[in-house]
C-alpha positions, 0 to 999 in steps of 0.5 A: 731086124735083118740078120744079114745086115747085123752080121755085115756090120759086125764084120765091118767092126771086126776089121775096123778096130784092127785098122784103127789101132794100126793107124793110131800106132803109126801116128804115135810112131811118127810123133814119138819116134824122133824123141828117141834121138833127143833124149840125150839133150835132156840127160845129165851125167854129173854125180853131184846133180843126183845126190840128195840135199842131205848129203854132206858134199851137197851141203858144202857145195851150197855153202861154197857159193858164198866164197865164189862169185862164179861156179866153174868146172876145171879142165886141166891141160897137161903137157909132157915130154920124155926129156925136159920140156923146152922153151918152145914147149913153154912158149907153145902153151903160153901162147895157146892159153891166150887163145883159150880165153876166147872160148865161151865160158873160159875167164878173161885171163889164165894163170901161167903154166906150172912146171913139174918138179922133174921138169918134164911136164907143164900144167895149165888149169882152165876153169870153165863156167858151169853154165857155159856148156863145159862139154863144148868148151872142152872140145874147143880146148882140144881143137885149139891145142891140136895145131902147131904142137912141138914135135915130141910133146904130148898134150892132153886135157883132163880134170872134171870137165874133160871127164864129163865131156868124154862120158857124154861122148861115150853115151852118144852112141845110145840112140844109134849104135845101141838101137842098131845092134839090139834091133839086129839081134832081135830080128836075127833070133826071130827069123831063126825061131819062126823062119819067117821074114814077115813076123820079125818085122811086125814084132820089131815094129811093135818094139819101135812104136813102144820105144817112140811112145816111151821116149816121148813121155820120158822126154816131156817129163824130164824136160819139165823137171818131173824125173831125172835122166842120165845116159845109163837110164837112157840105155837101159830104157832102150833095151828094156823096151825092146826086150819086154816088147819082144817077150810079150810078143812071143807069148802072144804069137805062140798062142795065136799060132796054136789057135790058128791050128784049131780055128779057121777064123783068124780074128776069132783065133786072135781074140782067143789068144789075146784073152789067154795071154793078157793076164800073164802079160799084164801080170808080168809087166805089172811085176816089173813096173812095181819092181823098178818103181821100188827104186823111188825109195832110193836117196840117189836121184839117178836111181829115183829117175831110173824107176819111172823111166823103166816103168814108162818103158815097160808100160809102153811095151805092154800097150804096144804088144797088146794093141798094135801087135794083135791088130797087125797079126789079125790083119795078116793072119796065117800069112804072118808066118809065111812060108811055114803057115800053121794049117787048120787041124795040123798037129801042134809041134810042141806035142812031140818036140824037145820040150815034150821029152824034157817034160817027161824027164822032169816028170820021171825024176823030179826030186833028183832034178830039183836037188841037182839043179839047186846044188849047181846054183849053190856052187855058183852062189858060193863065189858071191863074196868075191864080188868087189862092189864097194866102188871104182874110180871115175876114170875106171868107168871107161873101157876104151882109151880116152884123153881124160884118163890118159891125162890124169895118169900123166898128171899123177906121174909129174904133179900132186895128183889131186891138185886140180880137184882139192877137197873143200872144208867149210867150218866155223870161222873161229875154229879155222886154225884148229880145223886146218891143223886137223886136216893134215891127215895121211893122204893130204899133201897140202892144206890152205885157208882161203884168204881175202885181200888182207891176207886174213881168212876170208869169212862169210856168215861166220864161216871159213873155207879151207882147201885140202889137196889130196896126194892121190887122183881125186876120183881114186879109191885111195882119195876116197879113203883119204876123205873118210879120214879127213872127215873123221878128223875135222868132225872131231874138232869141237864146235867147228861144225866142219863139213868136207865136200868136193869131187872126191867127197861127192864120189864117197857120198854116192857110194855110201848112199848106194850101199844104203839103197841096196839094203833098203830096196832089196826087201821091198822088191821081194815083198812087192813081187810076192804080193803080185804073185800071191794075187795072180796064183791065188796061193801063198806057197807057190809065190814063196817057192818062185821067189826063192828060186829066183833069188837063188838064181840071182845069187848064182849069177852074181857069183859067176859074174864075180869070177868073170869080172875078176879073172876073165875081164879083169875089171877094177871092181863095181859100184854098189849100185851094180848088184842093186840094179842086177837084183831089181832086173833079174828078180823082176824079169826072172819072175816074168818067166815063172809067171808065163809058166805057172799061169799056164800050169794053173790053167792046165791044173784046173782041168787035169790036176797038178802033175799033168798040169805042170807037164803040159804047161812046161811042154807048151810054154818051153819053146816060147819062154826059152825064145823070150829068154834068149831074146832078152839076154841078147838085147841086154848083151847089146849094152856092152857095145857102149864102152862104159864099165857099169853098162858092160857089167849090167849087160853080162849080169842080166844076160847070163842071169836071164839065160840061167833062169830060163834054161835051168830054173824055169825049165827044170827046178820050178817044174820039178819042185811043183811036181814033187810038192804036188797039189800042196803048192797051191795052198791055201787055195781050194785048188789043192783039194782038187789035185 
């Protein structure tokens, strides 16, 4: 055997593997990258499409098909003048209504415009076939109504079709503006942290490749009907991939730089760094993946879809950060950190930096610190009951001015607000009169039975249909309360088997199911994360303490969020799904940083004991974990560039919560508790006996 030849072959293999990994990821990026821009093509943003079949409104929608030949979504044109509308105004709208029939999906004839009682507005209902791209039809309606408008006449398009179109337009910035903002923020933070122009490029490439892989998989699964995707899930996917990929990269980069100070072989240094970080990175990713997959227990298909979408994103970030990035760093070596390259034998900066001083402070007064930080968190948590998360009107989801919302306000001012989207009641035909009488509840302005050509109630399979026009806008909280009263009244009619559906009922069912999901999924997430931590730390007490600190951090975050939403940003409220998503992301991501800290603490404890291990672990991980927290908070904050209430709330909750968890919980509370408890924190592991 030729030792020289064997060494040469090993050397070739050591360089060949990184090269192959880089080339492989270039192919993945080239193939998968374009699918990030195509995800909006398969995304769906209609609430009714995500309700389970057991929901009452879903059941009504199915039964209603027996009474209507074509499914349609109404767009409502409303024209308003400060004084009375003129004959020219009426003539304009009548002429335009004839032009609207040429738009695909609009029926051959439209009813004449309806004047308001005060004479200052006109209303024209334009039904659009559900299978004829309502978003495109609304855009063409607005373009048709724009020219030749009489001076002083305001013309707006509102109704469910227009609301959906405006929502789709708001989400249109996801694949452009959101990525630009998130990428720029991450690049800026990395340049500040590492003072290198090369390293941020490698880390960002890792995130870009991960996003390409995730987008490809999500697109294919959604296109084949295996998972559901909406605009919210798409935005969260982009942010999660960038945030997670950067977090994992920072942990690997920090350990690699540490090893380069102790080794002159860049490949050996990377091998050591990779082996030291793969367990906490994989455990962190696994925790988040299992946490978000708990959303599969939701009854809402939108939540069920987010679970696998987010899991695919985290999995892609994990694979890219543990394959492409190590290969790229191994090839660049110390040059990746240019111009501040780590020199062999140079002192480790964390040994004398700010985290050394913080660790010393924690070690000198652990009980005072954990008691003090707990009190601070409890003060924030005390405001949690002020969080209004019982639901909001659909029109409140926009943070900017849109035509559909402005049109609804005009419609409500001059007409019966719910006339364009009545509640629908399906009942036994023999009890239709009794049900129609019971439907006259407070908040219902008009009740009418669907009739046939002979004027008698129209029946199908022994069922009849009733429409109840609501006094309030169909998407308002007042309308939701009316539908609750309406359901109670008609359900009480004996032998009627009456069911209430429609746009408002869909909103009510969505809110009710979201509240049920929150109560079910939160305990499941806690159990899953406890199991992961117990296996990772070989302890039962440590996982309980870590989960307790993160839950306390979540409660404080939601309390502060309530104050900000109510008194600073003046938000109208929040959907029940907001605290659920906030909990899943904050607990899973908050546990991430505790995993990064406690795995290093356990590693150091085996060598030095618990107290020294905690202080050493805090010293060497403080900078990288804080940087990772700042990056993740900044990337989630980027969601606020999209003018959607839900995303703005999630952006603040996760960004503030991550910073709170990184700067206070992980930096002060957890290490102070660990030192005060001592070796018992590893109970029932044998490690407690050696500490």
